[in-house]
ROKOLFI-13548 format. One record per residue (C-alpha): x, y, z. Coordinates in pm, whole numbers. Layout:
<pts>
> u | v | w
> X | Y | Z
...
</pts>
This chain:
<pts>
> u | v | w
> -1009 | 261 | -318
> -1176 | 593 | -377
> -1161 | 731 | -702
> -1004 | 1035 | -573
> -679 | 840 | -457
> -627 | 697 | -784
> -651 | 997 | -924
> -392 | 1164 | -660
> -187 | 881 | -727
> -141 | 946 | -1051
> -95 | 1319 | -1026
> 126 | 1320 | -721
> 486 | 1302 | -866
> 857 | 1403 | -727
> 873 | 1650 | -1049
> 924 | 2000 | -920
> 779 | 2241 | -1199
> 685 | 2614 | -1236
> 398 | 2762 | -1009
> 139 | 2798 | -1347
> 171 | 2426 | -1421
> 85 | 2318 | -1062
> -200 | 2558 | -1067
> -317 | 2395 | -1391
> -308 | 2057 | -1243
> -480 | 2152 | -941
> -782 | 2349 | -1169
> -785 | 2024 | -1371
> -823 | 1764 | -1071
> -1066 | 2002 | -922
> -1292 | 1976 | -1198
> -1220 | 1595 | -1238
> -1381 | 1589 | -862
> -1669 | 1823 | -947
> -1779 | 1589 | -1232
> -1743 | 1289 | -1043
> -1855 | 1371 | -701
> -1737 | 1449 | -364
> -1358 | 1499 | -266
> -1174 | 1382 | 3
> -1081 | 1667 | 248
> -747 | 1593 | 328
> -618 | 1495 | 1
> -665 | 1833 | -138
> -379 | 1974 | 21
> -134 | 1692 | -115
> -221 | 1797 | -480
> 79 | 2004 | -540
> 245 | 1843 | -785
> 156 | 1722 | -1155
> 109 | 1410 | -1311
> 400 | 1375 | -1592
> 159 | 1168 | -1761
> -195 | 898 | -1670
> -28 | 607 | -1789
> 28 | 499 | -1443
> -323 | 477 | -1352
> -379 | 296 | -1720
> -101 | 53 | -1638
> -252 | -34 | -1302
> -614 | -74 | -1432
> -480 | -315 | -1705
> -286 | -541 | -1450
> -560 | -532 | -1200
> -941 | -423 | -1355
> -1075 | -556 | -1064
> -862 | -523 | -739
> -890 | -149 | -766
> -1253 | -134 | -665
> -1287 | -189 | -289
> -1575 | -324 | -90
> -1822 | -46 | -16
> -1762 | 191 | 207
> -1402 | 107 | 235
> -1157 | 412 | 162
> -746 | 367 | 106
> -495 | 654 | 141
> -288 | 703 | -188
> 86 | 640 | -4
> 286 | 339 | 54
> 308 | 169 | 387
> 324 | 403 | 659
> 699 | 439 | 798
> 780 | 573 | 1147
> 1064 | 834 | 1173
> 1301 | 611 | 1335
> 1334 | 285 | 1453
> 1502 | 117 | 1766
> 1833 | 267 | 1921
> 2015 | -62 | 1864
> 1923 | -67 | 1483
> 2031 | 302 | 1447
> 2376 | 194 | 1604
> 2407 | -77 | 1352
> 2326 | 113 | 1079
> 2561 | 391 | 1156
> 2804 | 121 | 1169
> 2687 | -35 | 840
> 2713 | 294 | 663
> 3066 | 346 | 739
> 3191 | 11 | 727
> 3011 | -200 | 450
> 3258 | -479 | 533
> 3137 | -470 | 853
> 2776 | -504 | 722
> 2833 | -776 | 539
> 2959 | -967 | 850
> 2644 | -899 | 1067
> 2406 | -1194 | 1047
> 2099 | -977 | 974
> 1903 | -1262 | 812
> 1658 | -1384 | 972
> 1640 | -1096 | 1168
> 1489 | -828 | 923
> 1175 | -817 | 1110
> 1309 | -749 | 1432
> 1526 | -444 | 1237
> 1231 | -344 | 1095
> 905 | -396 | 1289
> 888 | -38 | 1467
> 870 | 121 | 1155
> 608 | -129 | 957
> 267 | -5 | 890
> 136 | -234 | 1134
> 428 | -215 | 1404
> 487 | -454 | 1694
> 728 | -770 | 1822
> 731 | -1001 | 1538
> 976 | -1212 | 1701
> 714 | -1481 | 1804
> 540 | -1515 | 1488
> 754 | -1517 | 1210
> 892 | -1825 | 1036
> 1247 | -1804 | 929
> 1282 | -1974 | 521
> 1539 | -2215 | 597
> 1757 | -2253 | 311
> 1831 | -2586 | 106
> 2188 | -2668 | 58
> 2273 | -2522 | -298
> 2431 | -2799 | -539
> 2719 | -2652 | -584
> 2921 | -2376 | -437
> 2885 | -2099 | -713
> 2493 | -2216 | -726
> 2184 | -1996 | -574
> 2032 | -2128 | -253
> 1666 | -2160 | -215
> 1611 | -1842 | -91
> 1890 | -1634 | -220
> 1958 | -1536 | -599
> 2202 | -1316 | -790
> 2084 | -1166 | -1146
> 2271 | -925 | -1328
> 2513 | -866 | -981
> 2191 | -805 | -790
> 2102 | -1043 | -479
> 1783 | -1089 | -362
> 1775 | -1258 | -42
> 1417 | -1372 | 113
> 1438 | -1384 | 515
> 1131 | -1472 | 691
> 760 | -1492 | 640
> 454 | -1400 | 874
> 73 | -1507 | 755
> -195 | -1506 | 961
> -574 | -1439 | 859
> -549 | -1069 | 803
> -202 | -1059 | 624
> 78 | -1233 | 460
> 418 | -1018 | 537
> 756 | -1146 | 351
> 1065 | -962 | 462
> 1410 | -921 | 229
> 1699 | -799 | 117
> 1839 | -647 | -205
> 2193 | -617 | -246
> 2367 | -426 | -561
> 2691 | -408 | -697
> 2698 | -71 | -691
> 2572 | 208 | -439
> 2206 | 366 | -506
> 2078 | 444 | -183
> 2131 | 836 | -292
> 1946 | 740 | -613
> 1613 | 647 | -420
> 1373 | 907 | -361
> 1271 | 877 | 77
> 913 | 1065 | 118
> 738 | 1179 | 459
> 567 | 785 | 449
> 928 | 628 | 434
> 1137 | 454 | 170
> 991 | 184 | -81
> 1066 | 1 | -388
> 821 | -184 | -635
> 831 | -524 | -685
> 724 | -600 | -1048
> 643 | -976 | -994
> 391 | -1230 | -1072
> 267 | -1391 | -723
> 80 | -1692 | -759
> -67 | -1873 | -445
> -174 | -2232 | -466
> -535 | -2169 | -326
> -670 | -1952 | -599
> -647 | -1930 | -996
> -535 | -1581 | -1075
> -214 | -1441 | -1010
> -226 | -1154 | -739
> -142 | -810 | -865
> -232 | -592 | -565
> 13 | -420 | -350
> 394 | -418 | -490
> 548 | -175 | -232
> 839 | -324 | -54
> 893 | -90 | 250
> 1168 | -67 | 479
> 1569 | 101 | 470
> 1894 | 96 | 381
> 2132 | -55 | 596
> 2415 | 106 | 370
> 2448 | 257 | 59
> 2433 | -84 | -130
> 2185 | -283 | 42
> 1790 | -241 | 99
> 1569 | -415 | 381
> 1200 | -427 | 348
> 887 | -579 | 409
> 612 | -667 | 158
> 260 | -717 | 302
> -27 | -857 | 105
> -383 | -819 | 218
> -518 | -1151 | 277
> -891 | -1095 | 210
> -807 | -952 | -128
> -603 | -1312 | -204
> -907 | -1492 | -97
> -1164 | -1323 | -338
> -1115 | -1525 | -666
> -1219 | -1231 | -971
> -1138 | -1493 | -1229
> -1527 | -1449 | -1377
> -1481 | -1126 | -1360
> -1129 | -1067 | -1534
> -1327 | -1273 | -1831
> -1613 | -1107 | -1830
> -1413 | -744 | -1861
> -1167 | -928 | -2098
> -1474 | -1023 | -2320
> -1621 | -675 | -2294
> -1301 | -489 | -2399
> -1277 | -711 | -2694
> -1623 | -617 | -2803
> -1580 | -264 | -2754
> -1797 | -209 | -2466
> -1738 | -99 | -2083
> -1795 | -328 | -1839
> -1802 | -119 | -1489
> -1671 | -281 | -1194
> -1901 | -203 | -927
> -1941 | -344 | -579
> -2235 | -515 | -702
> -2057 | -686 | -1011
> -1763 | -811 | -678
> -2086 | -941 | -491
> -2246 | -1109 | -804
> -1941 | -1280 | -959
> -1680 | -1293 | -740
> -1614 | -1607 | -514
> -1498 | -1630 | -150
> -1209 | -1866 | -125
> -1085 | -2045 | 219
> -767 | -1981 | 367
> -572 | -2311 | 353
> -367 | -2378 | 700
> -43 | -2438 | 451
> 17 | -2306 | 91
> 289 | -2232 | -127
> 378 | -1867 | -302
> 587 | -1909 | -660
> 719 | -1520 | -635
> 846 | -1470 | -1009
> 1007 | -1124 | -949
> 1082 | -953 | -1302
> 1182 | -641 | -1182
> 1236 | -400 | -905
> 1195 | -33 | -957
> 1257 | 296 | -703
> 1141 | 644 | -775
> 1465 | 865 | -843
> 1545 | 1099 | -573
> 1591 | 1359 | -853
> 1383 | 1310 | -1142
> 1433 | 1458 | -1480
> 1269 | 1808 | -1485
> 998 | 1835 | -1727
> 1100 | 2152 | -1991
> 823 | 2286 | -2177
> 1026 | 2491 | -2352
> 800 | 2798 | -2266
> 768 | 3098 | -2029
> 531 | 3066 | -1691
> 341 | 3388 | -1890
> 334 | 3151 | -2209
> 214 | 2859 | -2003
> -33 | 3081 | -1828
> -208 | 3200 | -2163
> -243 | 2855 | -2263
> -610 | 2693 | -2250
> -673 | 2393 | -2035
> -675 | 2147 | -2405
> -358 | 2332 | -2522
> -196 | 2273 | -2202
> -287 | 1913 | -2181
> -183 | 1860 | -2559
> 163 | 2015 | -2475
> 238 | 1806 | -2136
> 111 | 1489 | -2358
> 367 | 1530 | -2589
> 676 | 1693 | -2401
> 588 | 1351 | -2128
> 602 | 1162 | -2458
> 927 | 1285 | -2590
> 1122 | 1235 | -2226
> 987 | 906 | -2234
> 778 | 889 | -1948
> 499 | 714 | -2161
> 744 | 404 | -2042
> 763 | 213 | -1700
> 1006 | 216 | -1581
> 1210 | 537 | -1758
> 1528 | 663 | -1698
> 1347 | 1042 | -1644
> 1184 | 905 | -1313
> 1289 | 574 | -1213
> 1572 | 364 | -1113
> 1579 | -36 | -1154
> 1712 | -362 | -1152
> 1620 | -626 | -1422
> 1516 | -965 | -1300
> 1417 | -1217 | -1297
> 1437 | -1392 | -950
> 1189 | -1701 | -885
> 1116 | -1834 | -560
> 905 | -2096 | -428
> 785 | -2026 | -106
> 613 | -2282 | 151
> 380 | -2083 | 392
> 213 | -2185 | 702
> -107 | -1970 | 842
> -10 | -1866 | 1216
> -354 | -1829 | 1363
> -188 | -1738 | 1725
> -394 | -1502 | 1920
> -602 | -1407 | 1610
> -985 | -1380 | 1693
> -1287 | -1356 | 1490
> -1561 | -1157 | 1686
> -1901 | -1176 | 1539
> -2144 | -865 | 1621
> -2394 | -849 | 1367
> -2539 | -533 | 1508
> -2722 | -301 | 1259
> -2949 | 20 | 1296
> -3259 | 117 | 1145
> -3112 | 232 | 836
> -2959 | -58 | 799
> -2570 | 39 | 891
> -2367 | -138 | 1130
> -2098 | -400 | 1251
> -2055 | -706 | 1110
> -1714 | -821 | 1254
> -1423 | -730 | 1383
> -1087 | -968 | 1326
> -832 | -910 | 1556
> -481 | -1032 | 1515
> -159 | -952 | 1693
> -87 | -635 | 1516
> -418 | -500 | 1328
> -782 | -480 | 1377
> -1023 | -505 | 1069
> -1357 | -412 | 1091
> -1633 | -564 | 871
> -1925 | -303 | 844
> -2195 | -259 | 636
> -2235 | 88 | 536
> -2469 | 101 | 245
> -2707 | 385 | 114
> -2402 | 648 | 234
> -2071 | 738 | 255
> -1937 | 647 | 576
> -1593 | 588 | 802
> -1542 | 376 | 1050
> -1383 | 570 | 1350
> -1270 | 346 | 1660
> -1154 | 449 | 2009
> -966 | 210 | 2242
> -1052 | 91 | 2569
> -889 | 406 | 2734
> -1091 | 619 | 2459
> -784 | 698 | 2267
> -843 | 737 | 1874
> -708 | 428 | 1685
> -512 | 631 | 1386
> -512 | 390 | 1057
> -223 | 559 | 921
> -213 | 567 | 569
> -356 | 248 | 483
> -697 | 128 | 466
> -902 | 294 | 721
> -1076 | -20 | 817
> -768 | -205 | 902
> -594 | -16 | 1259
> -253 | -114 | 1385
> -345 | -188 | 1754
> 42 | -95 | 1898
> 18 | 126 | 2152
> -371 | 69 | 2219
> -567 | -126 | 2495
> -820 | -319 | 2281
> -972 | -514 | 2543
> -1268 | -294 | 2439
> -1348 | -91 | 2158
> -1587 | 104 | 2067
> -1690 | 159 | 1667
> -1865 | 450 | 1497
> -1987 | 510 | 1204
> -1946 | 841 | 1099
> -2067 | 1011 | 770
> -1754 | 1085 | 582
> -1801 | 1468 | 531
> -1901 | 1536 | 894
> -1593 | 1329 | 978
> -1355 | 1596 | 811
> -1559 | 1873 | 836
> -1660 | 1862 | 1171
> -1500 | 1580 | 1429
> -1141 | 1513 | 1250
> -1002 | 1819 | 1402
> -1067 | 1680 | 1816
> -923 | 1335 | 1740
> -664 | 1396 | 2005
> -844 | 1556 | 2201
> -1076 | 1428 | 2532
> -1387 | 1588 | 2389
> -1346 | 1361 | 2058
> -1572 | 1120 | 2224
> -1852 | 1376 | 2276
> -1842 | 1478 | 1923
> -1850 | 1130 | 1765
> -2161 | 1069 | 2016
> -2322 | 1352 | 1834
> -2230 | 1330 | 1499
> -2192 | 923 | 1441
> -2469 | 737 | 1278
> -2385 | 451 | 1414
> -2197 | 321 | 1761
> -2117 | -1 | 1917
> -1918 | -122 | 2191
> -1738 | -429 | 2167
> -1561 | -645 | 2435
> -1212 | -822 | 2283
> -1072 | -936 | 2638
> -723 | -935 | 2467
</pts>
């Protein structure tokens, strides 16, 4: 993740503020960018709302001081998993019926079919029918007892439905049922609806708990029920960072800095092997959503008075107001709606390598940049590139010359739905050149010509899918 991504993530919020406040946030962000290096062109336009506090970023750094540092050359846009605007017609019909009649919704046997209901709107869409593994229930010891994959705590029922794991990612579907309506409480963004899972996720093949992506992306099927899919990047899981964590803790205790750079990860990180079967212990402490109508900040000043403040005075005022509003805590009632657990599940996972293909390439130009390998699954294509010595971005064209849009996720992991991936052409393009000169032509026939002109590296690879 680029540093600018994390800054944007901290700054973007759902609280509408006076124009002067927004302007001050933009000015402050631009100053940070000038001090810290180049900015991401696209993300500038998204900085339209101010962060209520920087504690979200601090909290993220405390939870995963190592995970936020991506492999060299990778970039990740600051968004939850991409969600499409519509789902299959049969799903729309079912949703309409369920919203009108929650009793009917309770009778529809949707457990075991969540992937089929959501697969068109997932970040990596496709037909998951032949790949998912239903989580089969163990009969409860009594009629009132929870089953293996469905538990009720404080009136809120969490039910795990299906799981799919390949070499690239593990995806787990689940349903959240509340005793009271909460659909109208939860914010929906252009990228869809998501809930955050506050959980300790322990995988049996790695020593440290996983603290990466915690977004459950999906849809409401009625006012009280949310269904979604939680996706975990297996390449993140297969890096043992325990030594890095220990070194970071020691540095913190001694009052010194320990920058976690790609070189540190290469030196102290240990690559793990993915077993064919493993166990996930999911201890879910809390489920959190962003409020659709967060409480607005009250600065107690007019726009003119805010305008007259210096940057330091404004920052001090902002910190004081957010503290008084309780926004230093997460979650808080000004911004969030949540359910407290805990819910605990022990989940057996079998890796499904069906139609997975690892294609070694090992091709590099005189500058030392190039393509290590490609990893193809039924739903995504990962580009493993060597991009030292510059700031490059991988751009891919499918066999028909169509641009492969990475969506809002990691630009090195591309959805393959709708593409002919029997052959792909990989370009490594300077990041600034891509955004300044080339990206505007991404949906035009001339894109290939521009890539041939501007890209620093090119290689066509036959995948023969």
